[in-house]
N, C-alpha and C positions, 0 to 999 in steps of 0.2 A: 233410316227405317229400322234397322236391326237394333240400334241403341235404344230407341223408344219402345220397341216391342219386348226387349229383354225383361224389364220389370214385371210385365204382365205374365210372361212365361214363368218366371221364378215365383210370382204370386200364386199361380195355379198349383205348382208343386208344394208350396207352403200350405195351401189350403188342403191338399190331399193328406199331407203329413199330420197336420193338426186335427183334421176331421177324424182320422183313424185313431187318434188318441182318446176320443170321447164318444164316437158314434155307436160303439158296442154296448154302452152302459145300459140302454133301455132294451137291448136284445139279449141280455144275459139269461133270463129265465128260459127263453126258447132254445138257446144254445145249450144250456145245462140239460134240458130234457133230451135233446138229441145225443148229447155226449154221455148221458146216464150219470151225471154228478150233481151235487148240490150247487145252486146258483152262486153261493159264496165262494166256491172253489174257482169260479171263472174270473175272479179278481186277479188271478195270476196272469191272465191274458193282458190286462191293463198294465200291471206292474212290469211284465216282461218287455213290453213295447217301450215303456218309458226308461227302464233301466238300460236297454240296448242303445237307445238314443244317447243317453248320458255317457255311456261307456265308450262309444265309437266316434262321437263328434270330435274329440281331440285329434284324431288321426286324419280328419277330413282336409285340414289345411296342408298337411304334409303330402297327401295323395294329390291334391290339386297342384301343388308346386312341383311334385316329382313327375307326374304323368301329364299334366296339363288339364285345365277344366273341360276342354272339348271331349276328352276321353272319359273323365270321371263323371261329369254331370249326366250325359245320356245313359251311361252304364248304370248309374244309381237309379235313374228313373225306370229303366228296364227291370232292374232287380226288384224295385218296390212294386211294380205292376205284377211281376211273376209271383212275389210273395203274397200279394193280395189274392191271386187266383188260388194259391196253395192253401191260404186261410179258408177260403170258401169250400175247398175240397176236403178239409179236415174232418176226420171221423171220430176223433177222440181228443181228450184234453192234452195229452202229451204232444201229439202232432200239431195241434193248434198253437200251443205255447212255443214250440220250435219255430213255427212259421211266423209268429209274432216277433220273435227275436230277429229273424231274418228281415222282416219288414222294418224293424227299428234300426237295424244296421244300415239298410238302404237309405232310410230317411236321414240318418246321421250324415251320410255323404251327400244327399240330394240338396237339401236347403242351404247348408253352409257354403257349399261350393257354388250354388246358384247365386247366392248373395254376393260372394266374392267376385263373380263375373260382372255383376251389376256395378259394384264399387269400383272395379278397375276400368270400366268402360263408360262411366258417367262423369261428366265434368262437375266440379264442386258446386257451381250455381244451380245445377239441375238435380242435386242430390236429394233435396227435401221432397220433391215430387216423386222421384224414383222410390225412395224409402217408404213414403206414404202408400204407394201402390203395393209394395211388397208386404207391408205389415198388416194391412186390414184383414187379410184372410186369417191371420193368427188370432185376431179378435173375434172374427165372425164364426169360424169353425167350431169353437167350444160352445157357442150359443146355439148354432144350428144342429150340431152333431146329435145330441140326445133326441131331439124332436124328429129329425130325419131318420135316425135309426129306428125309433119306435114306429114311424109310418111305414118304412120299408118292411120291417119284420111282420107287422100286422097285415099289410097288403099283399106281400109276396112271401118271402122267407128271409131268415137272417143271412143266408148266403149272399144275397144281393147287396148287403152293406159293404162287402168287399169287391164284388164284381163290378160295381159302378166305377171303381178305379181303373178298369181296363180301358174304356174309351178315353178317359182323361189322361191316362198314362201313355197311351199310344200317340195321342195328339201332342203331349208334352215332349215325348221322345223325338218325334219328327221336328218339332219346333226347336229343340236343343241342337239337333244336327244342322239345322238351317241357320240359326242365329248365332251360335257360339263359334267364334273363329279359332283357328289354331294358335297355339302359343308354345314357346319352347319350354321344356321341362328343366328342372334344376336337379342336378345329381348331388343330393345331400343325404347322409345316412339316416336311417330310421331310428328314432330315439326309443328303443324298447323299454328301458327302465321307466322313462317318463310316461309311456303309453300304459304300462301295467299299473303304475301307482295312480295315475289320474283316472284310469278306467275303473279300478277297484274302488278308489275313493268316491267318485261320483255315483257309482252303482250302489254302494253301501249306504251313502247318505240318502239317496232317493228311496231305497228299499226300507231303511230305518224309519224315515218319516212316514212312509206309507203304512208300515206295520203299526206305528203308534196311533194311526187314525182308525185302526180296526177295532171291533168290539167282539170279544174282549181282546185287549192288547197283551202280547207276550213281552212284558217290560224288560226282562233280562236280555232277550234277543234284540229288542229295540236299542237298549243302551249299548250292547256289544256292537251292533252295526254302526251306530252313530260314532262311537269312540274309534273304532278301527277306520271308519270312513274319514273322520277328521284327521287322524294321524297320517293316513295314506295321502290325503290331499295336501297336508302340510309338507310331507316329504316330496311330493310332486312339485310343489311351488319352489321349494328350496333347490330341487334338482334343475328345474327350468331356468332358474336365475344363475346357475353356476356351470351348466354344461355348454360347450361351444355350439352344439346343434340341437337346441331344444325342440321337442314336438310342438309346443306352443310358445312362441316368442312373446315374452311379457314386456317387451320394450314399450308398447303402447301405454302401459300403466303410468309411464312418466308424463303422459299428456293429460293435463288436468280435466279437460272435457270428457275424455274417455274414462278416466278413473272415477269421475262422479257417476257416470252411467253404470259402472260396475258396483260401487258400494251402495249409494242411495238408490240407484236404479234397480238393484236386485230386490230391495225391500218393496219398492213400488210394484214390480212385476209380480211378486208374491200376492200382494193385496188385490191387484187387478185380476190375476188369474183365479182368485177365489170366488169372484162374483158369479160367473156362470154356473158354478157348482152350488153355492149357497142359496141363490134366489129360487131356482125351481124346487129345491127341497123345502124351503120355507112356504112357498105357495101351496104345495101339495100336502105336506105333513102338518104344518102349523095352521094354515088358513083353510085347509080342506078343499082346495080347488082340484079340478080334474087335470090330468096330464095335458089334455088339449088346451084348456084355458091357460095353464101355466106356460105352455109353448107359445101361445098367441101373445101373452104379456111379454115374454122374452124377446119377441120381435121388436119391441120398442127399444130395447137395449141395442139390438142389431141396427135399427134405423139410426140411432144416435151415432154408432160407430161409423156408418157409411156417410151420414149426412154432413159431418164436419170435414170429411176428407178434401173436398174442393177448396176449402178455406184455409187449410193448414199452412200452405206456402205464404199466403198473404198475412196471416197472423204472426208467423215467425219473422217475416220481414219487417212487420210493423213494430213488434215488441222485443224481438231477440230471444235467444235460447234461455237466458237466465230468468227474465221476467215471466216468460211462459211457463217454464219449469216450476217456478215458485208459486206464481199466481194460479195457474191451472192445478197445481198440486194441492193448494188449499181447497179448490173446488172439488177435487177428488175426495178429500176428507169429508167435505160437506155432503157429497153424494152418498157416502157410506152411512153418515149419521141420518140422512133422510131415509135410507133403507131401514135403519134401526127403528125409525118412528112409525113404519107401516104396521098395520094390523089387519085382521080379517074383516073389519068393518070399513076400511078405507075404500072409497069409491074407486072403481077400476080406472077412471080417467086420470085420477091423481097418481095411482100406481104407475100408469103408463108414462106420465110426465116425469116422474122420479127416475124411471128406468131410461127414458130418453135423455135426460140430463146426465145421468151416470154414464151412458154410452158415449155421449159427446166428450165428456171430460176424460174418460179412460182412454179413448181413441187419441185425443190430442196429446195426452201425456206419453202414451206409447210411441207415437210418431216422433215427438220431441226427443225422447231418450234414444230411439233407434237412429235418428239422423245426427244428433249431436255427438254420438259415440264416435263417428268417423269424420267429423268436421275438420279436425286438426291433426289426424293421424297421417304421418308421412307414408308415401307409397310403399316403401320397403317394409314397413311394419303392418301393412294392411292385412296380409294373410293371417298373421297371429292375432290381430285385433278381431277379425271376422270370426275366426274359430272360437276364441274365448267368449265373444259376445253371443254366438249361437249356443254354445254349451250352457252358459249362464241362463239364457232365455228359456231353454228347454227345462233346465233344472228348476228354475224359480216358478215357472208355470205349474209344473207337477207338484212342487212343494207348496204352492199356494192352495191347491185343492186339498192336499193332506193337512196343511195347517188349519184350514177352515174346519175340516172334520175333527181335528184334535181340539180346537177351541170349543167346538160344540160339546165334545165329550167332557171337557173341564167345567163347562157351565152346569152340566148335570151333577158333577161332583160338588159344585158350590151350592146346589139346592134347587136349580131350575128343573122343571119337568122335562123329560126327554123330548126333543124336537118340538118344544112349545114355542109360542111367540117370544116369551122371555129369553129362552136359550138362544134363539137367533138374534134377538135384539142385542144381547151382550156380545155375541160373536161379531156383529157388525161394528159395535163400538170399539172392540179390540182392534179390528182391522183398520178402523179410522185412525186409531192411535199409532199403529205401525206406519201407515201412510204419512202421518204428520212427522214421525221420527225421520222418515226418508228425506224430508225437505232440508234437514240440517246440512247435509252434504252439499246441496246446491247453493247455499248462501255464500260460500267461499268463491264462487265463480265471478270473474270480472264481467262488467256490463256488456262488453263486446265479445264475449265468448262465442267462438264459432261463427263470427260475422261473415267470413268468406263464403260460408254455405248458406246461412240464413238471409244474407243481404241486408241485415239490420245495421243502421248507422247510429252509433251512440251519440246523444246530444253533446257529450263531453269531448267527442273526437274533434281534433283540430284539422282544418282543411289543409291539404297539401299545397305547398308553394309552387307556383308555376315555374317551369324550368326556364 
């Protein structure tokens, strides 16, 4: 019972974390009025949350190993819920930003540790179903967040976009105490240099890309953040490879299936993460649709995300990780090109079908990457793999949004009218090219990659001789 319920528990925390990354976007004007600042200044609330996530996720694996998931996971849920209440009680921009940092810190401990609990307690043959359960909220929350935030703010007040976390958090806290069993902690030293370098590097990279997407952009600050961030991340990787007790164990990078999800998978996560940001903007600013109509159209993307979930296990078993990764990857590229072909005169039913198709493909690709990442990772390296995967997933999703905004800006420099159909068309074409580039990494995979988890039997496999 507890083993089957764990993925649903972790999925609920994943939904809370990802929802809070986007739900405030449509509530910024109301919040700015209450705080007495310009709406543009509230973007620091978005950045603070994402930067805190990126900075503290590397420490989640060490805490889980040191204190045990039964202590860390419920404590992180409780802290996230408390931070949500404090966000709702904020009376100024400074207090709100500090509360968002606290919320990001809690989220950085909550989801990675929860995912690690599922990985450690799920047999390999059941991993596809468990990962599919965990990952769908990460796709659904960015789609539902802006619409839900706008509805709550207009119906009640912006405070309730944070207070809705209270019943969810209390239920998840009780579930964590009930479902997560005790496990012995490991007495290993905390890697302070690795924590500082990885935290500074991830934070500056996230902040630099986010700054580049603003209008106008402070380019000296952007270049400085990106340069220092890359140097710091490079130093952290070098440190992790040579220190006896690294904060993030990179041993899983020697496993080909995991490495592919890091390199090519990161490019895919960026493109997939840009869609919930670009599409509503295109519908409202380029096509002239209302926020309500845009939100209703986005439900087709959400329907595609959910609709394919029951079939993911069967599809992976029938075709295997490699064929699904490459074949569905091509469909993701086609989905972006189809979005580029939309216009204000396209019938709504065609737009809905395009979004439904895109939702199916992005969900299938996301589940394939998330499951294949851990298919061949040895149990001793699982903690480091889960931490690294969580950190990259959060960073790439945030960077996908910033990258979409940045490409939009460059289309204007190239001559397209600001937020016109042409500017969005070229942005989707570039995203399709990035998604196509991500496929190169998967070509090197063997046909039976991750077969222990997918259950796929290659036609080239020779039957074992009877004893």
